[in-house]
C-alpha positions as CSV (number, residue, x, y, z in Angstrom):
1,M,0.0,0.0,0.0
2,S,2.9,2.3,0.6
3,A,3.9,2.3,-3.1
4,L,0.4,3.3,-4.1
5,S,0.3,6.2,-1.6
6,D,3.7,7.3,-2.8
7,A,2.5,7.2,-6.4
8,L,-0.6,9.2,-5.6
9,A,1.5,11.8,-3.6
10,A,3.8,12.1,-6.6
11,L,0.8,12.7,-9.0
12,K,-0.6,15.3,-6.6
13,T,2.8,17.1,-6.6
14,V,2.9,17.0,-10.4
15,F,-0.6,18.5,-10.7
16,L,0.3,21.2,-8.3
17,L,3.5,22.0,-10.1
18,E,1.7,22.1,-13.4
19,E,-0.8,24.6,-12.0
20,R,2.1,26.8,-10.7
21,V,3.8,26.7,-14.1
22,T,0.5,27.7,-15.8
23,A,0.0,30.6,-13.4
24,Q,3.6,31.8,-14.0
25,A,3.1,31.6,-17.7
26,R,0.0,33.8,-17.4
27,K,2.0,36.3,-15.4
28,V,4.8,36.3,-17.9
29,E,2.3,36.9,-20.7
30,R,0.8,39.9,-18.8
31,L,4.3,41.3,-18.2
32,A,5.2,40.9,-21.9
33,D,2.0,42.9,-22.7
34,Q,3.0,45.6,-20.3
35,V,6.5,45.8,-21.6
36,A,5.1,46.1,-25.2
37,E,2.8,48.9,-24.1
38,M,5.6,50.7,-22.3
39,D,7.8,50.4,-25.4
40,R,5.0,51.9,-27.5
41,R,4.6,54.8,-25.1
42,L,8.3,55.4,-25.0
43,A,8.6,55.5,-28.7
44,R,5.8,58.0,-28.8
45,M,7.5,60.2,-26.2
46,E,10.8,60.0,-28.2
47,G,9.0,61.2,-31.3
48,Q,7.5,64.1,-29.4
49,M,10.9,65.1,-28.0
50,Q,12.4,64.9,-31.5
51,G,9.7,67.2,-32.6
52,F,10.4,69.6,-29.8
53,V,14.1,69.7,-30.6
54,A,13.4,70.2,-34.3
55,G,11.0,73.0,-33.4
56,A,13.6,74.6,-31.1
57,A,16.3,74.3,-33.8
58,A,14.0,76.0,-36.3
59,F,13.7,79.0,-34.0
60,G,17.4,79.6,-33.4
61,G,18.8,76.6,-31.5
62,A,18.8,75.9,-27.8
63,P,16.3,77.6,-25.5
64,R,17.6,80.6,-23.6
65,H,17.3,81.3,-19.9
66,T,16.5,84.7,-18.5
67,D,20.3,85.4,-17.9
68,G,21.1,84.8,-21.6
69,R,22.6,81.3,-21.2
70,T,21.5,78.5,-23.5
71,E,20.4,75.1,-22.2
72,V,23.5,73.6,-23.8
73,S,25.9,76.0,-22.1
74,R,24.2,75.3,-18.7
75,L,24.7,71.6,-19.1
76,A,28.4,72.1,-20.0
77,G,29.1,73.4,-16.5
78,P,30.2,76.6,-15.0
79,T,32.1,79.1,-17.1
């Protein structure tokens, strides 16, 4: 009888592991969907930023601050 109970316990373990693997697969699918959505949104934001930069370049380059410095010179460090 011990061998039968061991076999049943092993089958129960296999079924539980299969359910866990299935649950993890669903979670991975949801994560993949979220990553694809984030990638799509990032690409859209990159396009917007490129448009802003192109617009700024069309009007004379880097934006100026009230003290006359440009954004590029501010990022370069103190003068």
